[in-house]
Biopython code that builds the backbone (N, CA, C, O; Angstrom):
import numpy as np
from Bio.PDB.StructureBuilder import StructureBuilder

atoms = [
    (1, "MET", "N", (97.204, 111.889, 95.984)),
    (1, "MET", "CA", (97.746, 110.556, 95.964)),
    (1, "MET", "C", (96.620, 109.591, 96.345)),
    (1, "MET", "O", (95.790, 109.898, 97.200)),
    (2, "THR", "N", (96.602, 108.453, 95.716)),
    (2, "THR", "CA", (95.578, 107.438, 95.941)),
    (2, "THR", "C", (96.202, 106.184, 96.542)),
    (2, "THR", "O", (97.328, 105.820, 96.202)),
    (3, "ALA", "N", (95.469, 105.527, 97.434)),
    (3, "ALA", "CA", (95.931, 104.282, 98.044)),
    (3, "ALA", "C", (94.779, 103.298, 98.106)),
    (3, "ALA", "O", (93.619, 103.688, 98.241)),
    (4, "LEU", "N", (95.106, 102.030, 98.008)),
    (4, "LEU", "CA", (94.133, 100.963, 98.200)),
    (4, "LEU", "C", (94.451, 100.297, 99.524)),
    (4, "LEU", "O", (95.588, 99.893, 99.766)),
    (5, "VAL", "N", (93.440, 100.182, 100.385)),
    (5, "VAL", "CA", (93.609, 99.557, 101.687)),
    (5, "VAL", "C", (92.772, 98.281, 101.708)),
    (5, "VAL", "O", (91.577, 98.304, 101.413)),
    (6, "ILE", "N", (93.413, 97.175, 102.060)),
    (6, "ILE", "CA", (92.751, 95.885, 102.142)),
    (6, "ILE", "C", (92.768, 95.435, 103.591)),
    (6, "ILE", "O", (93.826, 95.407, 104.220)),
    (7, "GLY", "N", (91.603, 95.082, 104.129)),
    (7, "GLY", "CA", (91.513, 94.576, 105.491)),
    (7, "GLY", "C", (90.866, 95.563, 106.432)),
    (7, "GLY", "O", (90.820, 96.760, 106.151)),
    (8, "ALA", "N", (90.375, 95.074, 107.532)),
    (8, "ALA", "CA", (89.703, 95.831, 108.589)),
    (8, "ALA", "C", (88.288, 96.199, 108.168)),
    (8, "ALA", "O", (88.050, 96.548, 107.012)),
    (9, "ASP", "N", (87.367, 96.121, 109.090)),
    (9, "ASP", "CA", (85.977, 96.455, 108.809)),
    (9, "ASP", "C", (85.803, 97.959, 108.636)),
    (9, "ASP", "O", (84.989, 98.400, 107.824)),
    (10, "TYR", "N", (86.548, 98.735, 109.381)),
    (10, "TYR", "CA", (86.549, 100.183, 109.224)),
    (10, "TYR", "C", (87.959, 100.689, 109.529)),
    (10, "TYR", "O", (88.725, 100.039, 110.240)),
    (11, "LEU", "N", (88.281, 101.843, 108.986)),
    (11, "LEU", "CA", (89.640, 102.370, 109.139)),
    (11, "LEU", "C", (89.797, 103.266, 110.353)),
    (11, "LEU", "O", (90.900, 103.399, 110.884)),
    (12, "GLY", "N", (88.730, 103.872, 110.791)),
    (12, "GLY", "CA", (88.789, 104.725, 111.970)),
    (12, "GLY", "C", (89.725, 105.909, 111.784)),
    (12, "GLY", "O", (89.715, 106.555, 110.736)),
    (13, "ALA", "N", (90.532, 106.193, 112.795)),
    (13, "ALA", "CA", (91.438, 107.338, 112.777)),
    (13, "ALA", "C", (92.579, 107.164, 111.776)),
    (13, "ALA", "O", (93.212, 108.145, 111.383)),
    (14, "ILE", "N", (92.845, 105.933, 111.365)),
    (14, "ILE", "CA", (93.928, 105.700, 110.409)),
    (14, "ILE", "C", (93.644, 106.435, 109.104)),
    (14, "ILE", "O", (94.557, 106.969, 108.476)),
    (15, "GLU", "N", (92.376, 106.460, 108.700)),
    (15, "GLU", "CA", (92.011, 107.157, 107.466)),
    (15, "GLU", "C", (92.338, 108.649, 107.554)),
    (15, "GLU", "O", (92.913, 109.212, 106.623)),
    (16, "GLN", "N", (91.981, 109.279, 108.650)),
    (16, "GLN", "CA", (92.254, 110.711, 108.819)),
    (16, "GLN", "C", (93.749, 111.001, 108.867)),
    (16, "GLN", "O", (94.205, 112.014, 108.335)),
    (17, "LYS", "N", (94.505, 110.125, 109.496)),
    (17, "LYS", "CA", (95.949, 110.335, 109.599)),
    (17, "LYS", "C", (96.634, 110.110, 108.252)),
    (17, "LYS", "O", (97.632, 110.762, 107.944)),
    (18, "MET", "N", (96.101, 109.191, 107.455)),
    (18, "MET", "CA", (96.648, 109.000, 106.110)),
    (18, "MET", "C", (96.365, 110.227, 105.249)),
    (18, "MET", "O", (97.219, 110.660, 104.476)),
    (19, "ARG", "N", (95.169, 110.783, 105.386)),
    (19, "ARG", "CA", (94.826, 112.004, 104.635)),
    (19, "ARG", "C", (95.734, 113.169, 105.041)),
    (19, "ARG", "O", (96.098, 113.996, 104.204)),
    (20, "ALA", "N", (96.096, 113.232, 106.314)),
    (20, "ALA", "CA", (96.998, 114.281, 106.786)),
    (20, "ALA", "C", (98.389, 114.146, 106.177)),
    (20, "ALA", "O", (99.137, 115.121, 106.104)),
    (21, "ARG", "N", (98.734, 112.932, 105.739)),
    (21, "ARG", "CA", (100.034, 112.683, 105.092)),
    (21, "ARG", "C", (99.983, 112.898, 103.590)),
    (21, "ARG", "O", (100.965, 112.636, 102.895)),
    (22, "GLY", "N", (98.846, 113.374, 103.076)),
    (22, "GLY", "CA", (98.766, 113.708, 101.663)),
    (22, "GLY", "C", (98.073, 112.673, 100.794)),
    (22, "GLY", "O", (98.084, 112.794, 99.569)),
    (23, "ILE", "N", (97.475, 111.666, 101.395)),
    (23, "ILE", "CA", (96.748, 110.652, 100.628)),
    (23, "ILE", "C", (95.311, 111.144, 100.505)),
    (23, "ILE", "O", (94.546, 111.103, 101.468)),
    (24, "THR", "N", (94.956, 111.605, 99.318)),
    (24, "THR", "CA", (93.663, 112.248, 99.120)),
    (24, "THR", "C", (92.523, 111.263, 98.883)),
    (24, "THR", "O", (91.395, 111.515, 99.306)),
    (25, "GLU", "N", (92.797, 110.155, 98.219)),
    (25, "GLU", "CA", (91.757, 109.162, 97.949)),
    (25, "GLU", "C", (92.169, 107.818, 98.533)),
    (25, "GLU", "O", (93.290, 107.351, 98.331)),
    (26, "ILE", "N", (91.240, 107.205, 99.261)),
    (26, "ILE", "CA", (91.504, 105.906, 99.869)),
    (26, "ILE", "C", (90.401, 104.950, 99.446)),
    (26, "ILE", "O", (89.242, 105.116, 99.828)),
    (27, "ALA", "N", (90.766, 103.952, 98.659)),
    (27, "ALA", "CA", (89.837, 102.885, 98.306)),
    (27, "ALA", "C", (90.002, 101.794, 99.349)),
    (27, "ALA", "O", (91.125, 101.446, 99.713)),
    (28, "HIS", "N", (88.878, 101.247, 99.836)),
    (28, "HIS", "CA", (88.942, 100.288, 100.938)),
    (28, "HIS", "C", (88.134, 99.043, 100.614)),
    (28, "HIS", "O", (86.980, 99.135, 100.195)),
    (29, "ILE", "N", (88.739, 97.880, 100.808)),
    (29, "ILE", "CA", (88.061, 96.598, 100.695)),
    (29, "ILE", "C", (88.252, 95.891, 102.031)),
    (29, "ILE", "O", (89.377, 95.752, 102.512)),
    (30, "LYS", "N", (87.151, 95.446, 102.628)),
    (30, "LYS", "CA", (87.230, 94.821, 103.960)),
    (30, "LYS", "C", (88.119, 93.585, 103.969)),
    (30, "LYS", "O", (88.910, 93.413, 104.896)),
    (31, "GLY", "N", (88.013, 92.731, 102.977)),
    (31, "GLY", "CA", (88.941, 91.628, 102.826)),
    (31, "GLY", "C", (88.730, 90.407, 103.690)),
    (31, "GLY", "O", (89.606, 89.544, 103.747)),
    (32, "ARG", "N", (87.607, 90.303, 104.360)),
    (32, "ARG", "CA", (87.369, 89.132, 105.194)),
    (32, "ARG", "C", (86.617, 88.034, 104.449)),
    (32, "ARG", "O", (86.865, 86.849, 104.673)),
    (33, "ASN", "N", (85.708, 88.419, 103.573)),
    (33, "ASN", "CA", (84.870, 87.446, 102.880)),
    (33, "ASN", "C", (85.535, 86.950, 101.604)),
    (33, "ASN", "O", (86.079, 87.751, 100.843)),
    (34, "PRO", "N", (85.503, 85.653, 101.359)),
    (34, "PRO", "CA", (86.117, 85.108, 100.137)),
    (34, "PRO", "C", (85.517, 85.668, 98.858)),
    (34, "PRO", "O", (86.204, 85.719, 97.838)),
    (35, "GLY", "N", (84.266, 86.088, 98.879)),
    (35, "GLY", "CA", (83.611, 86.648, 97.705)),
    (35, "GLY", "C", (84.180, 87.995, 97.279)),
    (35, "GLY", "O", (83.940, 88.445, 96.159)),
    (36, "GLU", "N", (84.919, 88.628, 98.151)),
    (36, "GLU", "CA", (85.488, 89.938, 97.829)),
    (36, "GLU", "C", (86.688, 89.845, 96.896)),
    (36, "GLU", "O", (87.202, 90.872, 96.451)),
    (37, "ILE", "N", (87.141, 88.635, 96.593)),
    (37, "ILE", "CA", (88.269, 88.476, 95.675)),
    (37, "ILE", "C", (87.933, 89.116, 94.331)),
    (37, "ILE", "O", (88.803, 89.681, 93.668)),
    (38, "LYS", "N", (86.670, 89.024, 93.939)),
    (38, "LYS", "CA", (86.229, 89.599, 92.657)),
    (38, "LYS", "C", (86.279, 91.127, 92.674)),
    (38, "LYS", "O", (86.372, 91.754, 91.619)),
    (39, "LYS", "N", (86.218, 91.727, 93.859)),
    (39, "LYS", "CA", (86.227, 93.188, 93.985)),
    (39, "LYS", "C", (87.636, 93.780, 93.929)),
    (39, "LYS", "O", (87.789, 94.994, 93.795)),
    (40, "VAL", "N", (88.651, 92.949, 94.028)),
    (40, "VAL", "CA", (90.022, 93.446, 94.079)),
    (40, "VAL", "C", (90.394, 94.041, 92.728)),
    (40, "VAL", "O", (90.547, 93.334, 91.732)),
    (41, "ASN", "N", (90.533, 95.353, 92.725)),
    (41, "ASN", "CA", (90.927, 96.087, 91.539)),
    (41, "ASN", "C", (91.747, 97.287, 91.992)),
    (41, "ASN", "O", (91.216, 98.210, 92.609)),
    (42, "ILE", "N", (93.007, 97.274, 91.693)),
    (42, "ILE", "CA", (93.885, 98.358, 92.118)),
    (42, "ILE", "C", (93.633, 99.567, 91.216)),
    (42, "ILE", "O", (93.753, 99.461, 89.996)),
    (43, "PRO", "N", (93.282, 100.722, 91.807)),
    (43, "PRO", "CA", (93.067, 101.920, 90.996)),
    (43, "PRO", "C", (94.318, 102.280, 90.197)),
    (43, "PRO", "O", (95.438, 102.071, 90.663)),
    (44, "LYS", "N", (94.125, 102.817, 89.002)),
    (44, "LYS", "CA", (95.270, 103.159, 88.143)),
    (44, "LYS", "C", (96.171, 104.195, 88.788)),
    (44, "LYS", "O", (97.383, 104.185, 88.571)),
    (45, "ALA", "N", (95.593, 105.089, 89.579)),
    (45, "ALA", "CA", (96.367, 106.154, 90.203)),
    (45, "ALA", "C", (96.949, 105.754, 91.557)),
    (45, "ALA", "O", (97.538, 106.591, 92.240)),
    (46, "ALA", "N", (96.796, 104.507, 91.953)),
    (46, "ALA", "CA", (97.256, 104.077, 93.279)),
    (46, "ALA", "C", (98.769, 104.167, 93.403)),
    (46, "ALA", "O", (99.508, 103.637, 92.573)),
    (47, "ALA", "N", (99.214, 104.846, 94.452)),
    (47, "ALA", "CA", (100.647, 104.976, 94.721)),
    (47, "ALA", "C", (101.170, 103.745, 95.453)),
    (47, "ALA", "O", (102.341, 103.390, 95.326)),
    (48, "PHE", "N", (100.288, 103.092, 96.226)),
    (48, "PHE", "CA", (100.661, 101.890, 96.958)),
    (48, "PHE", "C", (99.406, 101.158, 97.406)),
    (48, "PHE", "O", (98.300, 101.696, 97.364)),
    (49, "VAL", "N", (99.607, 99.912, 97.840)),
    (49, "VAL", "CA", (98.532, 99.099, 98.406)),
    (49, "VAL", "C", (98.937, 98.744, 99.831)),
    (49, "VAL", "O", (100.045, 98.264, 100.070)),
    (50, "LEU", "N", (98.037, 98.983, 100.767)),
    (50, "LEU", "CA", (98.268, 98.680, 102.173)),
    (50, "LEU", "C", (97.378, 97.510, 102.572)),
    (50, "LEU", "O", (96.161, 97.564, 102.397)),
    (51, "VAL", "N", (97.982, 96.452, 103.107)),
    (51, "VAL", "CA", (97.241, 95.267, 103.547)),
    (51, "VAL", "C", (97.386, 95.132, 105.058)),
    (51, "VAL", "O", (98.496, 95.031, 105.581)),
    (52, "PHE", "N", (96.247, 95.133, 105.755)),
    (52, "PHE", "CA", (96.262, 94.898, 107.200)),
    (52, "PHE", "C", (96.304, 93.398, 107.427)),
    (52, "PHE", "O", (95.326, 92.699, 107.160)),
    (53, "THR", "N", (97.424, 92.903, 107.915)),
    (53, "THR", "CA", (97.665, 91.465, 108.020)),
    (53, "THR", "C", (96.754, 90.770, 109.023)),
    (53, "THR", "O", (96.474, 89.581, 108.868)),
    (54, "ASP", "N", (96.288, 91.472, 110.038)),
    (54, "ASP", "CA", (95.474, 90.822, 111.047)),
    (54, "ASP", "C", (93.982, 90.882, 110.738)),
    (54, "ASP", "O", (93.174, 90.428, 111.548)),
    (55, "TYR", "N", (93.598, 91.430, 109.593)),
    (55, "TYR", "CA", (92.181, 91.546, 109.241)),
    (55, "TYR", "C", (91.923, 91.201, 107.785)),
    (55, "TYR", "O", (91.123, 91.874, 107.134)),
    (56, "VAL", "N", (92.574, 90.175, 107.252)),
    (56, "VAL", "CA", (92.393, 89.884, 105.836)),
    (56, "VAL", "C", (92.383, 88.375, 105.597)),
    (56, "VAL", "O", (93.082, 87.619, 106.271)),
    (57, "ASN", "N", (91.586, 87.962, 104.635)),
    (57, "ASN", "CA", (91.518, 86.577, 104.198)),
    (57, "ASN", "C", (92.811, 86.261, 103.436)),
    (57, "ASN", "O", (93.277, 87.090, 102.655)),
    (58, "HIS", "N", (93.387, 85.096, 103.646)),
    (58, "HIS", "CA", (94.667, 84.743, 103.028)),
    (58, "HIS", "C", (94.596, 84.707, 101.503)),
    (58, "HIS", "O", (95.538, 85.117, 100.826)),
    (59, "ASN", "N", (93.489, 84.221, 100.967)),
    (59, "ASN", "CA", (93.353, 84.162, 99.515)),
    (59, "ASN", "C", (93.313, 85.555, 98.896)),
    (59, "ASN", "O", (93.894, 85.780, 97.834)),
    (60, "ILE", "N", (92.636, 86.484, 99.551)),
    (60, "ILE", "CA", (92.593, 87.853, 99.048)),
    (60, "ILE", "C", (93.983, 88.473, 99.110)),
    (60, "ILE", "O", (94.379, 89.194, 98.195)),
    (61, "ALA", "N", (94.721, 88.201, 100.172)),
    (61, "ALA", "CA", (96.087, 88.725, 100.286)),
    (61, "ALA", "C", (96.947, 88.238, 99.122)),
    (61, "ALA", "O", (97.751, 89.001, 98.586)),
    (62, "LYS", "N", (96.785, 86.981, 98.731)),
    (62, "LYS", "CA", (97.554, 86.440, 97.613)),
    (62, "LYS", "C", (97.154, 87.091, 96.294)),
    (62, "LYS", "O", (98.013, 87.420, 95.477)),
    (63, "VAL", "N", (95.861, 87.277, 96.087)),
    (63, "VAL", "CA", (95.378, 87.913, 94.854)),
    (63, "VAL", "C", (95.877, 89.352, 94.770)),
    (63, "VAL", "O", (96.299, 89.804, 93.705)),
    (64, "VAL", "N", (95.829, 90.066, 95.882)),
    (64, "VAL", "CA", (96.310, 91.452, 95.913)),
    (64, "VAL", "C", (97.800, 91.494, 95.602)),
    (64, "VAL", "O", (98.262, 92.347, 94.844)),
    (65, "LYS", "N", (98.538, 90.578, 96.184)),
    (65, "LYS", "CA", (99.983, 90.515, 95.936)),
    (65, "LYS", "C", (100.257, 90.305, 94.455)),
    (65, "LYS", "O", (101.120, 90.970, 93.883)),
    (66, "ASP", "N", (99.532, 89.387, 93.831)),
    (66, "ASP", "CA", (99.726, 89.118, 92.407)),
    (66, "ASP", "C", (99.372, 90.324, 91.544)),
    (66, "ASP", "O", (100.097, 90.652, 90.605)),
    (67, "HIS", "N", (98.244, 90.996, 91.863)),
    (67, "HIS", "CA", (97.835, 92.183, 91.107)),
    (67, "HIS", "C", (98.855, 93.308, 91.249)),
    (67, "HIS", "O", (99.208, 93.959, 90.266)),
    (68, "ALA", "N", (99.327, 93.534, 92.478)),
    (68, "ALA", "CA", (100.291, 94.607, 92.719)),
    (68, "ALA", "C", (101.601, 94.332, 92.000)),
    (68, "ALA", "O", (102.209, 95.244, 91.442)),
    (69, "LYS", "N", (102.033, 93.091, 92.011)),
    (69, "LYS", "CA", (103.280, 92.724, 91.333)),
    (69, "LYS", "C", (103.143, 92.920, 89.830)),
    (69, "LYS", "O", (104.064, 93.422, 89.186)),
    (70, "ALA", "N", (102.001, 92.529, 89.263)),
    (70, "ALA", "CA", (101.778, 92.677, 87.818)),
    (70, "ALA", "C", (101.745, 94.141, 87.398)),
    (70, "ALA", "O", (102.160, 94.476, 86.289)),
    (71, "ARG", "N", (101.252, 95.023, 88.280)),
    (71, "ARG", "CA", (101.161, 96.451, 87.963)),
    (71, "ARG", "C", (102.338, 97.255, 88.484)),
    (71, "ARG", "O", (102.392, 98.466, 88.269)),
    (72, "SER", "N", (103.282, 96.616, 89.163)),
    (72, "SER", "CA", (104.454, 97.270, 89.760)),
    (72, "SER", "C", (104.063, 98.362, 90.749)),
    (72, "SER", "O", (104.649, 99.444, 90.765)),
    (73, "VAL", "N", (103.069, 98.062, 91.569)),
    (73, "VAL", "CA", (102.618, 98.979, 92.610)),
    (73, "VAL", "C", (103.201, 98.500, 93.928)),
    (73, "VAL", "O", (103.087, 97.315, 94.243)),
    (74, "PRO", "N", (103.826, 99.379, 94.716)),
    (74, "PRO", "CA", (104.379, 98.954, 96.002)),
    (74, "PRO", "C", (103.297, 98.371, 96.916)),
    (74, "PRO", "O", (102.189, 98.900, 97.004)),
    (75, "LEU", "N", (103.637, 97.287, 97.582)),
    (75, "LEU", "CA", (102.721, 96.592, 98.472)),
    (75, "LEU", "C", (103.284, 96.670, 99.883)),
    (75, "LEU", "O", (104.446, 96.337, 100.119)),
    (76, "VAL", "N", (102.448, 97.113, 100.821)),
    (76, "VAL", "CA", (102.877, 97.301, 102.201)),
    (76, "VAL", "C", (101.989, 96.462, 103.111)),
    (76, "VAL", "O", (100.763, 96.527, 103.019)),
    (77, "TYR", "N", (102.601, 95.682, 103.982)),
    (77, "TYR", "CA", (101.874, 94.888, 104.966)),
    (77, "TYR", "C", (102.092, 95.509, 106.336)),
    (77, "TYR", "O", (103.221, 95.834, 106.705)),
    (78, "ALA", "N", (101.001, 95.675, 107.095)),
    (78, "ALA", "CA", (101.114, 96.237, 108.441)),
    (78, "ALA", "C", (99.967, 95.738, 109.308)),
    (78, "ALA", "O", (98.934, 95.300, 108.803)),
    (79, "LYS", "N", (100.164, 95.812, 110.608)),
    (79, "LYS", "CA", (99.067, 95.552, 111.538)),
    (79, "LYS", "C", (98.162, 96.778, 111.542)),
    (79, "LYS", "O", (98.563, 97.854, 111.100)),
    (80, "ARG", "N", (96.939, 96.610, 112.042)),
    (80, "ARG", "CA", (96.005, 97.725, 112.057)),
    (80, "ARG", "C", (96.235, 98.603, 113.297)),
    (80, "ARG", "O", (95.440, 98.613, 114.237)),
    (81, "SER", "N", (97.329, 99.319, 113.258)),
    (81, "SER", "CA", (97.629, 100.324, 114.278)),
    (81, "SER", "C", (98.362, 101.454, 113.571)),
    (81, "SER", "O", (99.135, 101.216, 112.644)),
    (82, "TRP", "N", (98.117, 102.681, 114.009)),
    (82, "TRP", "CA", (98.726, 103.809, 113.322)),
    (82, "TRP", "C", (100.246, 103.757, 113.392)),
    (82, "TRP", "O", (100.913, 104.114, 112.421)),
    (83, "SER", "N", (100.808, 103.323, 114.507)),
    (83, "SER", "CA", (102.267, 103.291, 114.613)),
    (83, "SER", "C", (102.873, 102.332, 113.585)),
    (83, "SER", "O", (103.919, 102.625, 113.006)),
    (84, "ALA", "N", (102.220, 101.188, 113.358)),
    (84, "ALA", "CA", (102.723, 100.237, 112.359)),
    (84, "ALA", "C", (102.573, 100.802, 110.950)),
    (84, "ALA", "O", (103.482, 100.681, 110.130)),
    (85, "VAL", "N", (101.435, 101.415, 110.672)),
    (85, "VAL", "CA", (101.196, 102.008, 109.351)),
    (85, "VAL", "C", (102.156, 103.159, 109.101)),
    (85, "VAL", "O", (102.728, 103.271, 108.017)),
    (86, "GLU", "N", (102.333, 104.010, 110.096)),
    (86, "GLU", "CA", (103.231, 105.161, 109.957)),
    (86, "GLU", "C", (104.655, 104.705, 109.658)),
    (86, "GLU", "O", (105.337, 105.298, 108.823)),
    (87, "HIS", "N", (105.099, 103.663, 110.331)),
    (87, "HIS", "CA", (106.439, 103.123, 110.113)),
    (87, "HIS", "C", (106.588, 102.626, 108.671)),
    (87, "HIS", "O", (107.605, 102.881, 108.028)),
    (88, "LYS", "N", (105.580, 101.924, 108.171)),
    (88, "LYS", "CA", (105.629, 101.394, 106.805)),
    (88, "LYS", "C", (105.557, 102.515, 105.776)),
    (88, "LYS", "O", (106.238, 102.451, 104.753)),
    (89, "LEU", "N", (104.739, 103.545, 106.027)),
    (89, "LEU", "CA", (104.653, 104.672, 105.093)),
    (89, "LEU", "C", (105.954, 105.456, 105.056)),
    (89, "LEU", "O", (106.339, 105.975, 104.008)),
    (90, "ALA", "N", (106.628, 105.545, 106.183)),
    (90, "ALA", "CA", (107.923, 106.223, 106.223)),
    (90, "ALA", "C", (108.926, 105.473, 105.347)),
    (90, "ALA", "O", (109.786, 106.085, 104.714)),
    (91, "GLY", "N", (108.811, 104.157, 105.317)),
    (91, "GLY", "CA", (109.670, 103.345, 104.465)),
    (91, "GLY", "C", (109.447, 103.619, 102.976)),
    (91, "GLY", "O", (110.347, 103.422, 102.160)),
    (92, "LEU", "N", (108.240, 104.074, 102.633)),
    (92, "LEU", "CA", (107.908, 104.442, 101.253)),
    (92, "LEU", "C", (108.293, 105.892, 100.939)),
    (92, "LEU", "O", (108.234, 106.329, 99.790)),
    (93, "GLY", "N", (108.682, 106.617, 101.969)),
    (93, "GLY", "CA", (109.021, 108.024, 101.779)),
    (93, "GLY", "C", (107.841, 108.959, 101.918)),
    (93, "GLY", "O", (107.882, 110.080, 101.410)),
    (94, "LEU", "N", (106.799, 108.531, 102.588)),
    (94, "LEU", "CA", (105.608, 109.375, 102.778)),
    (94, "LEU", "C", (105.564, 109.950, 104.161)),
    (94, "LEU", "O", (104.633, 110.683, 104.496)),
]
sb = StructureBuilder()
sb.init_structure("model")
sb.init_model(0)
sb.init_chain("A")
sb.init_seg("    ")
for serial, (resi, resn, name, xyz) in enumerate(atoms, 1):
    if name == "N":
        sb.init_residue(resn, " ", resi, " ")
    sb.init_atom(name, np.array(xyz, "f"), 0.0, 1.0, " ", f" {name:<3s}", serial, name[0])
structure = sb.get_structure()
């Protein structure tokens, strides 16, 4: 399973815990710099997009939302903590 993660400078232990839940590929965009809007490209195999709300530029969040909606990919917003991410992934059935 593939996921796109937007926000945070590094994922830390969240990446390992996501892999333990069966997410084999994680594409990551830091999302702080306005120039990264051009880098936003949801992988074709992406099962969902995770946006860390406390570490992302507002314009990038809007672009990601529009891309995810156009491709019908589930979009999940969470704070950068494993408990928040785990709760949101459980809502997706993961």
